[in-house]
N, C-alpha and C positions, 0 to 999 in steps of 0.2 A: 160739328162736325162726327166723322164715326171713330169709335176705338178700336183700335184692332184686336183681334185676340191674343191674348196673354198665356204662356201653360210657363208655369212653376212648380218645382219639388219642395217637400220639406220631408229632414230627415230626423228620424228620433230612434235614437237607442233602444233595442228592444231588453230592458231592465226589467226585474219583477215591480221597481216601479214606477215603469211607466208603462205597464199593460196594459193599466185601467182604461189609460188615455187612448191608448193602441184600438183597442176593443171597442170603446165609442167611434172614432173615426172610418171603423170597420162596418161600424151598425149604420154610421150616418151615410155612409157613401152610399150602400144598399138602397137605401131611401130615395135615391137621385134615381128617376125617370131617365134609362139608360139605349140606347140602340147600339145595338153589339152585331158588327159586321165580321160574318162566319170565311173560314178559307174551306178550300178544297180537303185540305188534311182535317181539317176538324169534322165538316160533312162525310169524311170517307170514317173517322170513329164512331161517331152520332153511328150511322150504319153499320157498323161491327159493330157496337154495343148492344142495338136491338137484334142480332139474327144472336147472337152468344147464349150459350147454355148456360145456365142460371147457375147449375153448379159446376160450373168450369170455375179453376181455381188460379189462372192468368191473371194478373192485376191489370188494371184500366189503366189507360190513359189519365195523369190527373187532370187534367183541362172538362174532362167528363164529367169529375165533384166539381167543378168551378161552373161548369155550366149549370150543373143542379141547383146550387147555390143562391144562383142570379135570376132564375125562372120565374122571377116574381110577377103578377100580375099588370106593373107599371114598367115593364121592363119589353123591351122588342128584338129580335135576330129577325137579320137579313140576308138571302141569300144570293143577293143579287152581285157583287164581286167575284163568288166564285162562279157564278152563271157568266157572267163577262168575259174568266180566262177561257171558262169552258169554252166558249162563244167563237172565242176569238184564234182558238189553237188549230192552227194551219194541218197541223199533222194528227189532229184528232180521227179518231177508229170511230165515232161514230156521222153518219148523215144528219140532214134535219128529221124525219122522221125518229132517230135511232135517240138523238141528243133532246127531243120534248120529250121521250119515253124515258130518258135516264132521268131530266128534271124533275118527272114529274117523282117516280122514285125517290130521288133527293127531298123535295116538299113532304112526301108520303112522313119520309121518316122523320125529319123535324118535328111538323105538328105529332107524330108519336114521339117524339122523344121529349118535347117539350109539353106540361102539363095544365099551366097559370100564363108566362108571356106569350106576347102574339109574333106568330111568323109573318112578317110584313108581306110579302110577296105569294102569290095564286098561281097557280097551273096556266090561267090563261095570260096573265102577264109574261112568265118565260115562256111559253109557247111564244108567243106574237115577236118575244126577244130572238130564241133561234130564229123564227119563218125568215125575220127582216135581214139577221146580222149575222146565222153560220158561218166559217170560215172568212169573212171578213174583218181585220181587224178595223177598230173605231177610232181610228185613227191616220191619217193619210199618209203619216212615214212611217206606220207600220214595218213595210218590207223594210226601209231605211236603217230601221232598230236591228233588225236581224244582220243585214249588210254590217251594223257597227260590233254588235255580240261576237260576230265570226271573227274579225279583224282583232279586235283586242283577246278574244281566245286564243289566235294565233301570236301575243306574246308571249305565252307560257308563263301566266299571273300568278300559278300556284306554284312559282318557284320566287326563295327569298332573293331582291334585288339589293343590288349595293348602290349603300346612301347616295354615291354620284352621281348615279346615272336617273335615282327616283322621280327627279324634276321632269329630265327631258324627257321619261318616259310618258309622265302627265299631259307635256305638251304634245305627245304625237298624238295621243288618245284623241285633246280636245280639237289639235288641229284636224283630223280623221272625220269627227263629229259636226265639226265647221259645216267639212267638206258634204256632209248629205245632207246638212240644212237640219241639224240637230245641235238644240240651246246645248251650250257649255256647263250651264249650271242642271241639267236634266238629272234627273235621280239616276239613271242609265251609267249618264257619263263621270258621277259621282262615284256612285254604286265599284266602278271600273277603275280610278285614280282609286281611292280607296284597299281597294285591291295590292295597288302597288306598294299601300304605303301601311302592309300589315295589320288591316280588317281583317280580324277570323271571319264576322259576322257576314260582310260581304263577299269574302270567298266561298262559305257554305253557299249563302244562295247565289249569285251565280254560277257557281259548281262548273269553270273553266277544266276542261280533261287536254291530257298533253296528244290523244288521237281525236281530231276531227269530228272525226265521224260519230265518236261518243257524245259530242257534248248538243249538250236540249237547247238552240236560245230561244222556244217556244217556252220552256219551263223556267228559264231564267228573267225573260223579258217579263212573264206574269207575274211572277214573285216582287216584283220592280218596281212594276205599275201597280201593285196595292198599294201603293203611296199614295200616286195622283187620283187613283180611283174612291180610294175609300176619302182621302180629301175633299174630293167633289159632290162626292152623295153628301158628305159631312154639310157642307157648307146648303145645299138640298133641303136637309133637315132644319138646320137654324135659320134659313130665310121662310120658309115654309109653318112652323110651330107646330109640326105633326106632333106634338106631345112627351117628348122626349128632350130634357134638360141638355145630355150629353151623348156622344156617342162614343165606342170601342172597338177595337182590335182584337180578333181570337183566334188565335193558331195555336197548335201543341207544336210546332217547330220554331224551340228557343233561337235559332239562327235568327228566322225570318222575322220574330217580335223584335228582337235584340234591332234588328237592321231599321225596323218600321219606327222603331220610340229614336231611331238616330234624326229623324226629320220631324220638324214642325210644322203644317201650313197653315199659317197664318190668313192667307186672301187668297180667295178663288175669284176673277174676274172671268165673266163669257163675253165674248162679241160676236154676233150673227151677220154673217154676211151673203153673201148674194149666191153662196154655192157653197160656205163650209161655215160651220159654227169656231171660233177663234176660244181656246179656255189657258187663260195666264196662273198661276198658281208663286203665290209667294209664301217659301218655307223660312224657317231658321234648321241651320244645323249646329253639330255637337262635332265640331272641331277634333276635340280631341280620343271622340270615341271610332272619327271615321280614319282618321290620321294617327293611328296611336304611336308609329313608330319616332313624330317627332314631339311625343309630351310624355313629362314625368307623372309620378302617383300622383300628384296633386294637381294634374290637369292641364298643369302649366308648357307652354316648349321648354323642352330639354335643356338648351342655352342658346344661345346670341345666332350662331349656323342655322337651328331650327327655328324662331321666332320670323328669320329672315325667306326660309321658305315657306312657310302659313300665309305669310304677307303676300308672298310670291302665289302663292295656291288663292289665295282668295281673288288678287288681281287676275288669276287665270281665269276662273270663273266668274271676272264679272260682277262679283259679290265686298258689298263696302266693308274697310277694316274695322 
């Protein structure tokens, strides 16, 4: 029997006595061959850094210093999630040739920035991907995801909701998702419900707007789908043993990083049919982070009422208690 991938965390108090142990773990971690997936924001910062005047005194994003520290020969950096987001953006300003040229500029910048680590994609792969999939959402449900987001934006979740109305709002969101054929456990649905329960990261990622014309469902969808895309690519790396012991996601967007860390993809299974390929994800979520209004500072439900509501949410999503 295969053992499922697991994730655990270890907390060490930052004290003078523990500093040696902390330094040891950091050095040990840097020795592990890792493939890092870059988002659009990070790539933009890399390009800006290469064009910046060395004498300019403005501070750089902290991510750039971290990337330089991890620019090691046993590491790799991947452009693919960013390319997937650019290619599937139905409101992109680029046509096919324009996006191929943009991808070439991005990859040239990445290869200039990283002196030791390997950039795993080349322009030939990027060009083929763009030519085949520019303007096409890789999932059949792509247009329905946009419809779903437009519906949820209309709920005005940027406003705080009275506790007595929250679960009914969660039910309405799940019912609408089901009517569109979207699984209730999809990260897009969970993110929307998280906004109901005060999750700041989810609100910042989805960026709902009072004026519907100002809301970008493409940007919201692209950020949320990082979870699935990186999860699937990670599984491919694990299955093909491409020299990397682990993977990571890099973004300078603190809220997107937080939101990504709320989920852990345990398993990815693909089934190839006659006309489609179906991919199923098994994920672990951190409920106290997604639904913070229901939990106290000890990560426990605030009371009996909140505990019941957590269990009702799990049942609503089809999760085991």
